[in-house]
FITIPA-392644 format. One record per residue (C-alpha): residue in one letter; x, y, z. Coordinates in steps of 0.1 Angstrom, whole numbers, plus 5000, padded with zeros to 4 digits. Layout:
aXYZ...
END
This chain:
m565251545008t563651474975r560551684968p557651544948v557551684913t554251814899q554051764862k552252044844k550151974814p551152144781s549152454775g545752384760e545752014770k542751884790a543051674820s542651304813s539951264839a537751494859a536451454894p533051284895s530251524895g527051444914n523851634919v521251704945a517551714940l515351894965v512251694962g508751774976a507251444990g503751584992p501451595022g501551225031d499851005005p502650834985a500350824955l500551204953l504251214943t505051374910v506451164882r509851344884a510051274921v509550904915e512150904887l514751074910l514050844940g514450534917t517950644906a519150794939d522350684957v521550874989v518250985003v518151255031g514851315050d512551205078l512850835074t509850765096r507451015080h508450915045a508550535052d505850455027v507550664999l510950495006a509450145006r507750204972h510350394953v513850354967r516250064963d517249864994d520949944989v520450324989e522150515018r519650685040v520250985063d517651055089t516551415097k513851325122d513251555152g515951795141a518751535145l520951745122t521252125119d520752305086t524552355084e525251985090l522651885064a524152115038r527551965044i526151615039l524451715006v527651884993r529951595003h527851324987a527451534955r531151604953d531751224956g529751184924r526551054939s522951134931v521351274962v517651334970r516751564998l513051485007f510851755021a507351725034g504851905011d506552144988p510252244994f509652614988v506252645006e506252475040s509852355043h513352505043g514152415008a515252764999d517952755026a519252425013a519252554977a521252864988a523852645005l524252434974a524552734952k527152874974a529152554973k528752544934v526952204936a524452134908f520852094921e517252104910v514052164928v511051934923p507852084936g505451874957l501851914965s501652154994s499752035025a498252395024t496052294994a496151914994v494951845029p491852075028a491051914995y491151565011a489051705040g486351825016v487052195024p487452424994l489752715000t487852964980s484253034969t482353304951k481653464985s485253404998p487653444968e490653534989v492853285007r496053345028v498553075040v500453145071d503152945090v502353045126t505952965136a507153265116k508153595133n505853895131v502753725119a500254005111w497253885131d495354215126a495554175088l494453815090a491553905111a490454195090t490153975058g486953805053g488653535033t490053195041v493053165063v495152845062l497352795092l500452565091n502252435122a499452565144a498552245162p500852285193e499652645199l496052615186a494452775217d496853075215v496453105177a492553105179a492653355208k494853595187l492553585158v489553655180a491453935198a492354085164g488654105154r487753775138s484353645151a484553375177s481853185157t483953165126p484052795114v487252615117a488452275104v491452095119t492751805098c495451575113e497551315093g495951465061t495751255029t496550935047t494150665059r494750795094q493251135085q490951295111t489051625106v487351815134v484952095126s484452365152t484652735158l487452975168a485852985203a485852605209v488352455184a491252415209a489152185232d487252015204a490451925184a492651835214p491951455212a492651435174i495851635178a496951415207s496551105187c498351245156s501551045154s503251285129g502151595148q501051745114a497851935112v496352185088v493952445101v491452615078v489552925092g486653065073d483053015060v484252765033v484452505062t480652485061q480852305027r482552005042d479151835050k478451815013l482051774999s483751525022w484851244999f487951085014e486851015050t483550885037k485150605017p483450265025l486350125045f487950445057g490350385085w489550015087r492549805098v492349505075l494449185080v495649035048p496948685055r498748605023t502448565011r504048905005e504348834968q500548784965a499349054988g500549364969a497649404945l494949324971s496449574996e496449844969q492849784962l491949804998r493750135001s491650264973y488650194995g490250385024a491450085044v494750035062p495949685050e498349495071e500049205054v500748895076p502248605057t500748275069i502548045044a505848045027v506447874994e509647664990p511047434963p510347064966r512746864988t513646644958p513446834925q514146544902q510446454897v509446804885e512546834864r511746504846a508146614841v509246954826k511546774802g508646544793l506446854786v508946984761t509446644744g505746594739r504846334766f501746524777e498446634761w497446864789i499047064818a496747184846f497747484868t495747484901s497347784916r499448084908n502247934928a502247644904v502647884875k505548054892a507247724900i507047594864r508047934850e511147944872k512047594861f511647684825e513847994829e516447774846y516647554815g516647854791l513047784779d510148024773a506448004765r507147874730a507847534746f504047494753s503347474716g500947184710i500047134746k496647214760v496747444791a494147454819a493947714847v491847674878g490648044878e491048384864q493948484887t495948184876a494948244840a496148604842d499548484854l499748244824r498748524800a501548744815w503948464806g502548464771i500348154774v496648174766p494947894786d492547654767l490347584797v489247814825p486147724845k483147944837g481447844870e483147764903q486847844901s488147554920s489547204913a485947084914g484847354889l487847264866l486946894868a483346964859e484347114826w487246884817p486646664787e486746284788y489746114772d488946024736s491445794720v490445924685l490746304693d493546284719p496746134706i498246134742d496346044774r498646204799v498146514821f500846694839l499646834872p502247044890r500947144925a501647194961d502746914985i499546955005a497046954976t493946734977e493446434955t490046554941l491446654907v493646344903e490846104911g488346294888l490746304858t491545934863n487845854861l487546054829g490245824814w493346034817q496645924832v497846194856e501446264864d500946424898v504046624906t505046824937a506247154921y506547354953r505947304991t503947535013v505147565048r503647755077a505148095082a506648215115p504148375139p503648755135p505048995161a503348995195p501449325190v499949185158r498848855175d497349055204a495449275179i494048965161k492848815194s491549135210g489649285181g492249535170f491549445133d488349555117a488349285091v490348975079l490348855043f490748475038t491648385002s492048005007s491347735033s495047725040t495148095050v492348015076r494147715090n497647875090l496448205106v494648035134g497647815139i500248095141a498248375157g494948235170k491348305161p490248655151h488048825177a484248815174t484049185164t486249125134v484549105101v485348785083a485448785045c486048475024i486848424988g484448134982p482347854997a485247615004t487147885023a483947985042k483347625052t486847595066a486447925085e483147805101e484847475110h487347685130g484447855148l484448175128r481448365117v481548455080d480148795072v481148855036m481448625006a482948734973a480548734943e483148534924p486448364936s488948644930v490848874953s489549174935a485849064940l486648984976a487949334983a484949484965a482549274986l484149395018a483849755006e480149694998y479749565033g481449865048s479150095027s476049915041l477349975077r477850345069l474350375054a472650195083a474450425109a473450735089e469750625086a469750555124g471350895132e474250715148p478050795145v479850575119l481950335140r484450085127p483849725138s486849745161e485150045179k481949855186r481149665218p481449285215s477849255227a476749435196r477849145174r476248815171k478148515182a479648265158s477347975150k478247655168
END
């Protein structure tokens, strides 16, 4: 039998190739709000090949910062033991992959990051630790509860699941005590503190789902906290709660800032295409809302592209004096066609550009094009037409206008430009088709009042939402971007509560926030609890005008 021969390298000669070397990052994901990630955490998530963590709890973080092709390993509900997790981290690192192990809060404070680090060190696998905001400090801050004061300078943080908790020492201190993982045994924990000598009247704050728009804070005392906080803990989907014990809790009345945001906890329906909804949803989150994007239309290329292709070529060869963009989708469609032909914004040299409004103008500027005409008044086709100059054979060498638009656009602009003496090349640059109906739970929420508000940014969003999901419930606040959209909403039997000060999505979100603030103020002045629209009885709302 012939044995395989192992060839030895001459002394001092290095191997021609080495095994791939990966790395593991133990990353703190913070207490819940994805915006609280550190810069280093975002960098590592963006370059990761494998992410290991609770995929449900960290869903928002993954959606924002992780590529779709990244391998994901779920650790939810203890699906894997610490030993199994360590083996997974080591195996992927030795395969030359970049691995991120996500921990809630900070890896070395309320998680088992130290155990993972020890296992990696033992296996001689390179790793780094990226601290995260600990829920022990971040959640009370979001609840408006400072952990120290001039009268209570001391604070202790205790994981109640640890062995041999010194309850006597905790009770003896007059400072603040922060309890982690106490929610399941809150009655027993409170009783132990009282039995150890802490007064039963000591203020307590229990915050569930901290730093998220689902946050709830219950203020009570050690004697009553178990009963008072039970409903909030029961409704806590993540099961995470932070308990603060001490006189500092009394400052919450003055310092609460997060749960008093104008739209805090409002479930807001955003019926826009996914590409358009992002910025609006982010602004709504800044007001404390929980936006839910439901696409009502899909944008598709024209069935026959020859017409738009011919018009684009004519644009480059100087056949047009003007091009008028009546939507952001029109800008996107023409830009894509330009890129297909290897053209850029320089091809617009010598051509006058009009935009129907500031949002469309912003997209043009991002492309490197400064529009010559944007309506100062009403930002609509009618507003654009009101400021469009008449054709002048002396001043205008060419009398043609290129109008790329949707297949369902109205004839208002075409007719008006023709009356002003212009020849209009009206071209279908894209098609808008009705999107598929949303899932049944969303449709039921729309019809039954599960949403607190709905934002309509165009007449088509009104028509399409009603078409695919039905009319919003009478308790739902209806906000419209402008008069034309409001008229369409009223024609569909809806009551319009909010109108944007100017026709932009930013102004629309701000108008809804102002409306929410007015409801909060009215409730406070009446000495009533602050209820979201979905929590009010239908009889408390006026009916839609016939």
